[in-house]
PAZAPA-4460 file (N, C-alpha, C; in steps of 0.05 Angstrom, whole numbers, plus 32768, in hexadecimal, padded with zeros to 4 digits):
% residues 256
    n_x    n_y    n_z   ca_x   ca_y   ca_z    c_x    c_y    c_z   seq   type   mol
   80A1   80CC   8178   8086   80D9   8171   806E   80C4   8177     1      M     A
   8057   80CF   8180   8042   80C0   8181   8026   80CB   8176     2      E     A
   8017   80BB   816D   7FFD   80C4   8162   7FE8   80D4   8170     3      L     A
   7FE2   80E8   8173   7FCB   80F3   8186   7FB8   80E9   8189     4      S     A
   7FA9   80F0   819C   7F8B   80DE   81A2   7F7A   80E4   818A     5      I     A
   7F7A   80F8   817C   7F6E   8100   816A   7F70   80F1   8150     6      E     A
   7F8A   80E7   8149   7F96   80DC   813A   7F8C   80BD   813D     7      Q     A
   7F8A   80B8   8159   7F87   8098   8161   7F67   8092   815F     8      K     A
   7F58   80AB   8162   7F3B   80A8   8160   7F34   80A5   8140     9      Q     A
   7F41   80B9   812E   7F3E   80B2   810F   7F47   8098   8108    10      V     A
   7F5D   8089   8112   7F65   806E   8109   7F4E   8059   8119    11      L     A
   7F40   8060   8130   7F30   804B   813D   7F19   804C   8128    12      A     A
   7F0A   8068   8126   7EF2   806B   8113   7EF2   8069   80F9    13      D     A
   7F08   806A   80E7   7F10   806C   80D1   7F1B   8053   80C8    14      R     A
   7F2C   8047   80D1   7F40   8034   80CF   7F5E   8038   80C0    15      G     A
   7F60   8054   80C0   7F77   8062   80B3   7F77   807C   80BC    16      Y     A
   7F95   807F   80BD   7F9A   809D   80C9   7FAB   80AA   80B6    17      V     A
   7FAB   80C2   80AE   7FC6   80CC   8098   7FD9   80D9   80A1    18      K     A
   7FF3   80D5   809E   8008   80E2   80AF   8016   80F5   809C    19      L     A
   800C   810E   8097   8017   8118   8088   8037   812A   8090    20      P     A
   8047   8126   8077   8065   8132   807A   8071   8123   808C    21      G     A
   806E   810B   808E   807A   80FE   80A5   8099   80F0   809E    22      V     A
   809C   80F0   8080   80B6   80E8   806C   80C4   80FD   8064    23      V     A
   80DF   8107   8071   80E8   811F   806A   80F4   811E   8047    24      P     A
   80ED   8135   8040   80F4   8135   801C   810D   8126   800F    25      P     A
   8122   8126   8022   8137   811B   8017   8139   8102   8014    26      E     A
   8129   80F2   8026   8122   80D6   802A   8111   80CF   800D    27      M     A
   80FD   80DD   800B   80E7   80D5   7FF5   80F8   80D8   7FDA    28      V     A
   8108   80E9   7FDA   8119   80EF   7FBC   8132   80D7   7FBD    29      N     A
   813E   80CD   7FD7   8151   80B9   7FD1   8141   809D   7FC8    30      Q     A
   8126   809A   7FD6   811A   8080   7FCC   8112   8083   7FB0    31      A     A
   8109   8099   7FAB   8101   8096   7F8B   8114   8095   7F7A    32      R     A
   812E   80A0   7F81   8149   809D   7F6F   814E   8086   7F6A    33      R     A
   814B   807B   7F82   8151   8059   7F8B   8143   8047   7F72    34      A     A
   8128   804E   7F74   8118   803C   7F65   8116   8044   7F42    35      I     A
   8122   805D   7F43   8120   8063   7F22   813D   805F   7F1A    36      N     A
   8151   805E   7F2B   816E   804C   7F26   8167   802F   7F1A    37      A     A
   815A   801F   7F2D   8155   8005   7F28   814D   7FFB   7F11    38      Y     A
   8135   800C   7F08   8126   800D   7EF3   8130   8012   7EDA    39      L     A
   8144   8026   7EE3   8158   8034   7EC5   8168   801A   7EBD    40      G     A
   817B   8009   7ED2   818B   7FF5   7ECD   8182   7FDD   7ECB    41      Q     A
   816C   7FDB   7ED4   8162   7FB9   7EDA   8144   7FB4   7EC6    42      N     A
   8137   7FCD   7EBA   8120   7FCD   7EAF   8109   7FB7   7EBF    43      G     A
   80F6   7FB3   7EB0   80E5   7FA3   7EBC   80E3   7F87   7EA8    44      M     A
   80E1   7F70   7EB2   80DD   7F59   7EA2   80B8   7F5A   7E9E    45      D     A
   80B0   7F60   7E8A   8092   7F60   7E82   8085   7F4A   7E84    46      P     A
   8090   7F2F   7E88   8084   7F17   7E96   8081   7F15   7EAA    47      N     A
   808C   7F2D   7EC3   8086   7F2B   7EE2   8077   7F45   7EE9    48      E     A
   8067   7F51   7ECF   8061   7F66   7ED5   8045   7F60   7EEE    49      L     A
   8035   7F4D   7EEF   801E   7F49   7EFC   802A   7F46   7F16    50      T     A
   8042   7F35   7F17   804A   7F2F   7F34   8058   7F4A   7F44    51      K     A
   8064   7F58   7F31   806C   7F74   7F36   8053   7F84   7F4C    52      Y     A
   8042   7F80   7F36   8022   7F92   7F45   8020   7F85   7F5D    53      R     A
   801F   7F6E   7F5C   8015   7F5D   7F7B   802A   7F5D   7F95    54      A     A
   8042   7F5E   7F88   8056   7F5F   7F9F   806A   7F72   7FA5    55      Q     A
   807B   7F7A   7F92   808D   7F92   7F96   809B   7F98   7F73    56      S     A
   8099   7FAD   7F71   80B0   7FB7   7F55   80C6   7FB4   7F65    57      Y     A
   80E1   7FBA   7F50   80F8   7FB2   7F5C   80FE   7FA1   7F6D    58      C     A
   8105   7F87   7F65   8104   7F6C   7F76   811F   7F72   7F8A    59      P     A
   8124   7F70   7FA4   8138   7F74   7FB0   8137   7F8E   7FC0    60      G     A
   813B   7FA7   7FAD   8137   7FC4   7FB9   812A   7FC8   7FD3    61      L     A
   8114   7FB9   7FD5   8101   7FBE   7FED   810F   7FB3   8003    62      G     A
   8127   7FA8   8002   8138   7FA4   801D   814E   7FB7   8026    63      K     A
   8148   7FCA   800F   816B   7FDD   8014   815B   7FF5   8027    64      D     A
   8170   7FFC   8035   8167   8015   8049   815D   8029   803D    65      P     A
   8165   8033   8029   8156   8046   8018   8136   8044   801C    66      V     A
   812D   8029   8015   8110   8029   801E   810A   8026   8034    67      I     A
   8113   8011   8041   810C   8009   8060   810F   8020   8077    68      T     A
   8125   8034   8070   8122   804D   807E   810C   8058   8080    69      D     A
   80F9   8058   8068   80E7   8067   8069   80D1   8063   8082    70      L     A
   80D3   804B   808F   80C5   8045   809E   80D6   8045   80BC    71      Y     A
   80EE   8038   80BA   8104   8036   80D5   8112   804D   80DC    72      N     A
   8118   805D   80CA   8124   807B   80D7   810B   8096   80D0    73      A     A
   80FB   808B   80D1   80E8   80A4   80D3   80CE   80A4   80E9    74      T     A
   80C3   80BB   80F0   80AF   80B8   8101   809B   809F   8101    75      P     A
   8095   8094   80E5   8083   807F   80E3   8088   8069   80F7    76      I     A
   809D   8064   80FC   809B   804A   8116   8097   8053   8129    77      K     A
   809D   806A   813C   808F   8070   8150   8077   8072   8152    78      S     A
   806A   807E   813D   8054   8085   813A   8045   806A   8139    79      L     A
   8045   8057   812D   803D   803D   812A   8042   802D   8146    80      A     A
   8056   8031   8154   805A   802A   816F   8047   8031   8185    81      E     A
   803E   804E   817E   8034   805E   8191   8014   8051   818D    82      S     A
   8008   803F   8178   7FF6   8032   8177   7FF7   8012   817C    83      A     A
   8006   8008   8176   800A   7FED   8179   8018   7FE9   818C    84      I     A
   802D   7FF4   8194   8036   7FF1   81B0   8054   7FF1   81AB    85      G     A
   8066   7FFC   81BD   8081   7FFC   81BC   8095   7FE2   81BD    86      A     A
   80A1   7FE0   81AB   80B0   7FC2   81A3   809C   7FAE   819D    87      G     A
   807F   7FB2   819A   806D   7FA0   818D   806D   7F95   8173    88      K     A
   807E   7FA8   8163   8078   7FA2   8146   8096   7F91   813F    89      I     A
   8091   7F82   812E   80A6   7F6A   8125   80BC   7F81   8110    90      K     A
   80D8   7F7E   8113   80E4   7F89   8102   80DB   7F90   80E3    91      P     A
   80DF   7FA4   80D9   80DE   7FA8   80B9   80F5   7FAA   80AD    92      I     A
   80F0   7F95   809C   810B   7F8E   8087   810A   7F94   8070    93      G     A
   80F2   7F9D   8064   80E9   7F9F   8047   80D7   7FAD   804A    94      S     A
   80D5   7FBE   802C   80B7   7FCC   802C   80AF   7FC1   800B    95      G     A
   8093   7FBE   800D   808A   7FBE   7FEA   8088   7FDD   7FD5    96      Q     A
   809C   7FDA   7FC4   809B   7FF0   7FAF   8084   7FED   7FA2    97      I     A
   8070   7FFA   7FA1   8059   7FFC   7F93   8055   8015   7F86    98      A     A
   805A   8008   7F6A   8059   8020   7F50   8038   801C   7F3F    99      L     A
   8031   8036   7F3C   8019   8037   7F2E   801B   8048   7F12   100      R     A
   801E   803D   7EF7   8024   8045   7EE0   8006   8057   7ED7   101      F     A
   8008   8068   7ECA   7FF5   8072   7EB9   7FEB   8062   7EA5   102      P     A
   7FD3   8060   7EA2   7FC0   804F   7E8D   7FB5   8068   7E7A   103      S     A
   7FBB   805C   7E62   7FAC   806A   7E48   7F8B   8066   7E45   104      L     A
   7F85   8050   7E5B   7F63   804B   7E5C   7F5E   805E   7E6D   105      D     A
   7F44   806B   7E72   7F38   806D   7E8B   7F39   8062   7EA4   106      P     A
   7F43   8075   7EBC   7F4F   8067   7ED4   7F34   8054   7EDD   107      P     A
   7F37   803A   7EE2   7F22   802E   7EEE   7F21   8034   7F0A   108      R     A
   7F0E   802B   7F12   7EFF   8030   7F35   7F10   801F   7F43   109      E     A
   7F17   8022   7F57   7F2A   800D   7F6B   7F0E   7FFC   7F74   110      P     A
   7F1D   7FE6   7F79   7F09   7FCC   7F8A   7F17   7FC7   7FA4   111      G     A
   7F08   7FC2   7FB6   7F10   7FBD   7FD0   7F23   7FA3   7FD5   112      P     A
   7F34   7F9F   7FE1   7F3B   7F84   7FEE   7F50   7F84   8007   113      H     A
   7F56   7F6E   801A   7F60   7F71   802E   7F77   7F60   8022   114      I     A
   7F91   7F66   8033   7FAB   7F60   8028   7FA1   7F3D   803D   115      D     A
   7FBC   7F2E   8030   7FC4   7F15   8038   7FB2   7EFA   802F   116      G     A
   7F9B   7EFF   8019   7F8E   7EF5   8007   7F98   7EE6   7FF6   117      M     A
   7FA1   7ECA   7FF1   7FA8   7EBD   7FDD   7FA1   7EC8   7FB9   118      Y     A
   7FB6   7ED0   7FB0   7FB1   7ED0   7F96   7FCC   7EC5   7F82   119      S     A
   7FC4   7EB9   7F69   7FDD   7EAA   7F5D   7FF6   7EBC   7F5C   120      P     A
   7FF5   7EDB   7F60   800F   7EE5   7F5C   8018   7EF7   7F73   121      T     A
   800C   7EF2   7F8D   8014   7F07   7F9E   8024   7EFA   7FB8   122      N     A
   802A   7EDD   7FB6   803F   7ED2   7FC8   8031   7ECA   7FDD   123      G     A
   8015   7EC5   7FE4   800C   7EBD   7FFC   7FFD   7EA2   7FF0   124      V     A
   800B   7E8A   8004   7FFD   7E75   8003   7FE4   7E6D   7FFF   125      K     A
   7FE0   7E59   7FE6   7FBA   7E52   7FE8   7FB8   7E49   8005   126      E     A
   7F95   7E51   800A   7F8D   7E45   8020   7F97   7E50   803D   127      G     A
   7FA3   7E66   803C   7FA9   7E77   8052   7FA0   7E93   8050   128      T     A
   7FA2   7E9F   8069   7FA4   7EBE   8068   7FB6   7EC7   8073   129      I     A
   7FC6   7ED8   8066   7FE1   7EE4   806E   7FDF   7F00   8080   130      A     A
   7FCC   7EFF   8096   7FC4   7F18   809F   7FDF   7F26   80AD   131      N     A
   7FDD   7F3F   80B7   7FEF   7F4B   80C4   7FE3   7F5E   80D9   132      F     A
   7FEB   7F73   80E3   7FE3   7F85   80F3   7FD7   7FA0   80DF   133      T     A
   7FE9   7FB1   80D8   7FE6   7FCB   80CB   7FF9   7FC6   80B4   134      A     A
   7FEE   7FD7   80A4   7FF5   7FE1   808D   7FFE   7FFC   808B   135      L     A
   8018   800A   807F   8020   801F   8083   8027   802A   8061   136      V     A
   801B   803B   8059   8022   8047   803B   8038   805D   8040   137      G     A
   804C   805A   8030   8062   8079   8030   8058   8080   8014   138      V     A
   8052   809D   800D   804A   80A5   7FF5   8063   80B5   7FED   139      F     A
   8070   80AF   7FD2   8087   80B7   7FCB   8084   80CC   7FB7   140      L     A
   8066   80D3   7FAB   805F   80E5   7F8F   8049   80F5   7FA2   141      S     A
   8048   810B   7F97   802D   811D   7F9F   8018   8110   7F92   142      D     A
   7FFE   8112   7FA4   7FE6   8103   7F9B   7FD1   811A   7F9E   143      L     A
   7FD0   8131   7F8C   7FBD   8148   7F90   7F9D   813F   7F8A   144      P     A
   7F9E   8128   7F71   7F85   8128   7F69   7F81   8105   7F69   145      D     A
   7F69   8101   7F6B   7F5F   80E1   7F66   7F69   80D7   7F4C   146      P     A
   7F66   80B9   7F4D   7F67   80AF   7F34   7F84   80B4   7F20   147      Y     A
   7F93   80B0   7F3D   7FB3   80B3   7F37   7FBF   809E   7F3E   148      A     A
   7FB3   808A   7F40   7FC0   8071   7F4B   7FBC   806E   7F6D   149      G     A
   7FA9   8082   7F76   7FA7   8081   7F8D   7F9F   806C   7FA2   150      N     A
   7FB0   8069   7FBC   7FA6   8056   7FCE   7F90   8060   7FD5   151      F     A
   7F7C   804E   7FDC   7F5E   8051   7FD6   7F56   803F   7FF6   152      T     A
   7F44   804E   8002   7F39   803D   801C   7F1A   803F   8020   153      V     A
   7F10   8030   802D   7EF0   802B   8030   7EF4   802F   8051   154      W     A
   7EEF   804A   8061   7EEA   804D   8077   7ED8   803F   8089   155      P     A
   7EE8   8031   809C   7ED3   8025   80AF   7EC8   8008   80AD   156      G     A
   7ED8   7FF8   8099   7ED2   7FE5   808C   7EE3   7FCC   80A5   157      T     A
   7EFB   7FDA   80AF   7F07   7FCA   80C2   7EF4   7FC0   80D5   158      H     A
   7EE4   7FCD   80DB   7ECC   7FC8   80F2   7EB4   7FBE   80E7   159      K     A
   7EAB   7FC0   80D0   7E97   7FAF   80C5   7EA1   7F91   80BF   160      I     A
   7EB6   7F92   80B6   7EC3   7F6F   80AD   7ECB   7F67   80CB   161      Y     A
   7EC9   7F77   80E1   7ED3   7F6C   80FB   7EB5   7F5B   8102   162      E     A
   7EA3   7F6A   80FE   7E87   7F63   8101   7E7F   7F45   80F5   163      D     A
   7E88   7F4B   80D8   7E81   7F2E   80C8   7E96   7F19   80C8   164      Y     A
   7EAE   7F1B   80D6   7EBD   7F07   80E2   7EB1   7EFB   80FA   165      F     A
   7EAA   7F0A   8108   7E9A   7EFF   8120   7E84   7EEC   811E   166      R     A
   7E7A   7EF7   8106   7E65   7EE2   8104   7E69   7ECD   80F3   167      E     A
   7E78   7ECE   80DA   7E7D   7EB9   80CA   7E99   7EAD   80CE   168      K     A
   7EA7   7EB6   80E4   7ECA   7EAB   80EC   7ED4   7EB4   80D4   169      G     A
   7EF4   7EBF   80E1   7F0A   7EC9   80D5   7F0E   7EB9   80BC   170      P     A
   7F08   7EA4   80B8   7F12   7E89   80A3   7F03   7E93   8089   171      Q     A
   7EE7   7EA0   8090   7EDA   7E9A   8074   7EE4   7EB3   805E   172      S     A
   7EFC   7EBE   806A   7F08   7ED7   8055   7F1A   7EC0   803E   173      L     A
   7F1C   7EA9   8049   7F28   7E98   8034   7F15   7E94   801C   174      L     A
   7EF9   7E9C   8025   7EE5   7E94   8007   7EE3   7EAC   7FFD   175      E     A
   7EEC   7EC3   8001   7EF2   7EDB   7FF1   7EE3   7EF1   8005   176      G     A
   7EE7   7F12   7FFC   7EDF   7F25   8007   7EC4   7F1F   8015   177      M     A
   7EC2   7F29   802C   7EA3   7F2A   8037   7E90   7F39   8029   178      P     A
   7E7C   7F2F   8026   7E6B   7F38   8012   7E4E   7F48   8025   179      K     A
   7E57   7F59   8026   7E50   7F72   803B   7E51   7F89   8030   180      V     A
   7E34   7F9C   8034   7E32   7FBF   802D   7E4B   7FC8   803A   181      E     A
   7E5A   7FDA   8026   7E70   7FE6   8032   7E71   8002   8028   182      I     A
   7E79   801C   8036   7E76   8034   8033   7E85   803F   8016   183      P     A
   7E85   8050   800C   7E8E   8061   7FF3   7EAE   805F   7FFB   184      Q     A
   7EBD   805D   7FED   7ED8   805E   7FE5   7EE7   807D   7FEA   185      P     A
   7EFE   8079   7FF4   7F0E   8094   7FF9   7F28   8092   7FEB   186      E     A
   7F31   80A7   7FD9   7F4F   809F   7FCC   7F5C   80AF   7FDA   187      Q     A
   7F75   80AA   7FE6   7F8B   80B6   7FF6   7F96   80CE   7FE6   188      F     A
   7F94   80E4   7FED   7FA0   80FB   7FE0   7FB5   810A   7FF7   189      L     A
   7FCA   8112   7FE7   7FDC   811D   7FF4   7FFA   8125   7FEB   190      G     A
   800E   8127   7FF8   8026   812E   7FEE   803E   811A   7FEE   191      R     A
   8052   8117   7FDE   8064   810A   7FE8   8072   810D   8005   192      A     A
   807A   80F8   8010   807E   8100   802C   8069   80F7   803F   193      G     A
   804F   80F1   8036   803A   80ED   8048   8037   80C9   804D   194      D     A
   802E   80C6   805E   802A   80AC   8064   800F   809F   8075   195      A     A
   800A   8089   806E   7FF1   807C   807D   7FF2   806A   808B   196      A     A
   7FEA   8068   80A3   7FE5   8050   80BA   7FC3   8044   80B5   197      L     A
   7FC9   8028   80AC   7FB2   8023   80AC   7FAD   8005   80B6   198      V     A
   7F91   8008   80C0   7F8F   7FE8   80C8   7F92   7FD1   80B7   199      H     A
   7F9E   7FBA   80BC   7F9E   7FA1   80B1   7F7F   7F9E   80A1   200      Y     A
   7F71   7FA4   80AF   7F52   7F94   80A9   7F43   7FAB   8096   201      Q     A
   7F4E   7FC3   8091   7F3A   7FD9   8087   7F38   7FCE   8065   202      L     A
   7F29   7FD2   8058   7F27   7FC9   803C   7F3A   7FE2   8029   203      A     A
   7F46   7FD9   8014   7F50   7FF0   800C   7F5A   7FE1   7FED   204      H     A
   7F64   7FF2   7FD9   7F66   7FEB   7FC5   7F76   8006   7FB7   205      G     A
   7F7E   8003   7F99   7F86   801A   7F89   7F7C   801F   7F75   206      I     A
   7F70   803D   7F70   7F6B   8046   7F60   7F76   804E   7F42   207      A     A
   7F6E   804A   7F2C   7F77   8048   7F13   7F84   805F   7F0E   208      G     A
   7F9D   805E   7EFF   7FAE   8078   7EFC   7FAB   8089   7EDB   209      N     A
   7F94   80A3   7EE5   7F92   80AB   7ECB   7FA0   80C8   7EC7   210      G     A
   7FB8   80C7   7ED4   7FC5   80E0   7ED4   7FDF   80D8   7EC2   211      S     A
   7FF3   80F1   7EBA   800A   80E5   7EAF   8021   80DA   7EBE   212      P     A
   801F   80DB   7ED7   8031   80D1   7EEC   8032   80B5   7EFB   213      N     A
   804E   80AA   7EFC   804C   8097   7F0C   8047   809E   7F29   214      I     A
   8038   8085   7F35   8031   808E   7F56   8049   8078   7F60   215      R     A
   8059   8084   7F74   8069   8075   7F87   8061   806E   7F9A   216      Y     A
   8061   8058   7FAC   8060   8057   7FC3   806D   8040   7FCD   217      A     A
   8070   8042   7FE6   8077   8028   7FF6   8061   8021   800E   218      I     A
   8068   8009   8011   8050   7FF3   8025   8061   7FE5   8032   219      F     A
   805D   7FED   8049   806B   7FDE   8064   8053   7FD7   8071   220      F     A
   805B   7FB6   8077   8048   7FA3   8086   804D   7F9B   80A3   221      R     A
   803D   7FA7   80B1   804A   7FA5   80D0   8033   7F92   80E1   222      L     A
   804B   7F83   80E8   8042   7F68   80FA   8043   7F6C   811B   223      T     A
   8032   7F64   812B   8036   7F62   8148   8049   7F4F   814A   224      H     A
   8058   7F50   8161   806B   7F3C   8169   805C   7F23   8173   225      V     A
   8042   7F21   817B   8034   7F0C   8181   801F   7F04   8169   226      D     A
   801F   7F0D   8155   800F   7F06   8142   8005   7EEE   813A   227      H     A
   801E   7ED9   813E   8014   7EBC   8136   7FFC   7EB5   814E   228      E     A
   7FFD   7EBA   8162   7FEA   7EB6   8179   7FD1   7EBD   8176   229      Q     A
   7FCF   7ED8   816C   7FBC   7EE4   8164   7FAB   7EE6   8148   230      Y     A
   7FB7   7ED7   813D   7FB4   7ED4   811A   7F97   7ED3   8114   231      H     A
   7F88   7EC1   811D   7F6B   7EC6   8113   7F5A   7EDB   812E   232      W     A
   7F61   7EDA   8142   7F56   7EE6   815B   7F58   7F04   814E   233      E     A
   7F69   7F0E   8141   7F6C   7F2C   8143   7F59   7F39   8126   234      C     A
   7F48   7F20   8120   7F3C   7F2A   8109   7F23   7F2D   8118   235      M     A
   7F16   7F24   8129   7EFB   7F1E   8135   7F02   7F39   8152   236      T     A
   7F17   7F3D   8156   7F19   7F50   8168   7F36   7F66   815D   237      D     A
   7F28   7F79   8154   7F3F   7F87   8142   7F55   7F97   8146   238      I     A
   7F4D   7F99   8165   7F65   7FAE   8176   7F76   7F9F   8186   239      W     A
   7F6E   7F82   8183   7F80   7F6E   819D   7F9D   7F7A   8194   240      K     A
   7FA8   7F7C   8181   7FC8   7F84   817E   7FCD   7FA1   8183   241      E     A
   7FC1   7FB1   818C   7FC3   7FCD   8187   7FBE   7FD8   81A8   242      W     A
   7FD4   7FD5   81B1   7FDA   7FE0   81CD   7FD5   7FF7   81D8   243      E     A
   7FDA   800A   81C2   7FDD   802A   81C1   7FC3   8031   81BA   244      G     A
   7FAD   801E   81B4   7F93   8027   81AA   7F7C   801F   81C1   245      M     A
   7F81   8010   81D7   7F75   800A   81EB   7F61   801E   81F6   246      Q     A
   7F71   8035   81FD   7F64   804A   8209   7F4D   805A   81FB   247      N     A
   7F4B   8058   81DF   7F3B   8060   81CB   7F28   804E   81C3   248      I     A
   7F2A   8035   81BE   7F19   8021   81B4   7F0B   8016   81CC   249      V     A
   7F12   8012   81E3   7F07   8004   81F6   7EF4   8014   820B   250      R     A
   7EFB   8032   820D   7EED   8043   821B   7ED3   8050   8217   251      E     A
   7EBC   8056   8219   7EA9   8060   820B   7EB7   8076   820C   252      P     A
   7EA7   8088   81F3   7EAE   80A4   81EB   7EAB   80BA   8202   253      A     A
   7E9B   80B5   8210   7E97   80CC   8225   7EA6   80C4   8243   254      G     A
   7EBA   80B2   823B   7ECC   80AC   8253   7EE5   80BC   824D   255      A     A
   7EEB   80C7   8233   7F04   80D3   822A   7F02   80EC   8232   256      R     A
***
């Protein structure tokens, strides 16, 4: 399965594309069952909650096929390869189990970030930028309304930050998020089994959860096989690692 020209155009313009119903319901249910069983058997260490939020809940479960198959054994893999290139994505051996629990306080507004920046709890080495190629979010619970722990994006910021890093240098991200004007955020709405393919450099975040439900999601970080070579260059040439996007992003609109 491949992304359509229209889907690739959305990805190019907005920095992400929604993939509706790409994960079968039985796989969604199996993954949720595994997560809930893990929590029921092991609980959560309250001293580790900050780390769980930043890295992954249910340590170790993210490597289980019930999680990794959400990418490896669904059309998501071929859809991602149609944009990045067949055989051009490093193997996926784990996924981030990202749960967002309801809060009794009014749900907070989401704040933008780019992955791979150091924090004391996220596992990124201080003084480095652990960038990659693309983020895939697989949603295991329905999200019909905003402020339910929704994944949130700032469309077009991948291009805004490309211009910024061309001027300031990609290492400027070590000093914090670029101080530039960005558009209004959009909260991801959809159903369990939907996914999103997101450019690494798109600003994103998480809305507060004022719903009565836990938000279940799995995130996979896709890395091009030659990423070490392009580590900084791909921040100033954002489609450097996207072989399947070249006919969209390199050609004038009138040529298509």
